[in-house]
N, C-alpha and C positions, 0 to 999 in steps of 0.2 A: 590407414586413416581414410575415412569417407568424407566426401564433400557433398553438400546439398546442391542439387541441380537448380533450385530456386534462388538461393541467396549466396551460395559459395562458402558457407560456414563449414569449417573443418569439424568433424565429429568422430567419436570413437568408432572402431570397426564393428562393435556390437550394437551400435545405434540403429534404431528403427526409424526414428523421427529426428528431424533437425532441432537442435537446441535453440537456435535463433528464431526460425520462422514456423516451426512445427510441421513442415512438409515431410511426407514419407520419403525416406532415402532409398534409392534403388541400388541394386547390386552393381550397376554400371558406374556408380559414382565413387568407386574406390580409387585410391592413389595408385599410380602406375609404378612399376619397378624402377623406371628411370628417375621418377621424381623422388622415390625413396632413396636412391643412390646419390642423387645430387643434393638432397636435403632442401630442395626449393619447391615445395608443393604449390601447384597452381590450381585454382578452381576449374572444374571441368566445363566443357562446352563454351569456353571463351568468356565466361562470366568474370567481370572485373571484380577486384577486391571490394568488399563492402565496409571496410573499416572506416569509421568516421561518417558513414552515411546515416541518414535518418530512417527510422522504421516506416514501413508502408502504412498509410492510413487504414484504420480498422484492425490493425494487429497489435497485440500486446507484446513488447519485447521481453525476453526472459530477464530476470534480475541477474546482475553480475555478482560474482563471488559466491555462487551456490556450492561449488566444489562437489563433494560427494552427494549432496542432496539432489542433484540433477540425475543421478543414476537410476533411482526408482522410476522416473518418468520414461527412461529408455527401456527398462526391463519390462514394464507393463504396457508399452506402446501408447502412452498418453502424450498428447500434444500439450505444450505449455498452456495454451488457452484453456484446455479442458481441466488442467490440474492447477490452475493459478490459485485456487482457493487454498491449496496446501501451504502457500507461502504468505497468506494474508496475516497482518498483525494489527493490533489495536493502535489507534492514534493516541499519542501521549496527552494531547490537549483534552481529548474526550475523557480519559481517566482522571486527569487533573480536575476537570469540570465536576465530575461526580464526587470526587473526594472533597473538594472545596465546598461544593453544595451541601454535603453532609456536615462538614465541620463548621460551616458558617452559622449553624444554629447554636453551637456551643462556644465557639471561640471568636470568630472573625466579625460577627455581626453583619451589618448591611454591606460593608466593603466586601466580605466574602461572597455574598449573594451576587453582587455586581460582577466580581471576578468569575464566578461560576457561569454566569450568562455569557460573558465575553469569551471565555475559553470554549464554551460549547459552540458558539458561532464560528470561532476559528477552526475547531475540530470538524464541524459539519462541512465547512469549505474545503479543508484538507482532504476529507474523505471523498467528497464529490470530485475533486480534481485528481485524485490518485488513480483513477481508472480501474478501481476494484482491488487495488493492492492493500488498502487500509480499511479496517472495520472500526466499529465502536460507535455506530449511530445511536444505539440504545443507551450507551453510557453518556453520550453528549446530550441526548434528549432528557434523560433523567437529571443530569446536572443542570440543564437549563430550567427544568420544572422546579427543582429544589431551589435554584437561585431566585426565580421569580416569586416563589412562595416566601422565601426569606426576605426579599425586598419588600413585599406587601406587608408581611408580619412586622418588620421593624419600622416601616413607614407608619403603620397604624399605631405602634407603640409611641413613636415620636409625636404623632398628632394627639393621642390621648394625654401624653405628658404635657404638651402645650396647653390643652384644654383644662387640665387639672390645675396647672400653674395660673392660668387666667382666673379660674373659678375661685381659687384660694385668696386672691388679692381682693 
């Protein structure tokens, strides 16, 4: 097992870069035979354990629970920051905004348009706060546009209905 000189994270023997901080792992950072025998690995260079510590500002911590997905990063020598786009996913509110924006013309009426606009705003905030791990800006924008079109369309219909009702009397 190799330990990162920068953060103390334990990494596989074949690792080139640290899974936590992305620093290049040197050959000096391997576990000593005494540590292998005792089963009590200690980070090299007197670095204290980083469990429970906050990530350094300006770095993106790797997602937890990647399991075998982290292996390609090590094989190709990519740092997590360089390959974070591999693990990005769409925000659920962005997709919901788009779907509701489309359906609001056929099923939900003005309520669907309002929901599409609200969901798109929530999605945009989530995407902005995710630090690059969420995508779906285009879905959220499209849902917002469809929602506003729907709101305007149904508002005009309501106004026309009221004008026609006044004119008939």
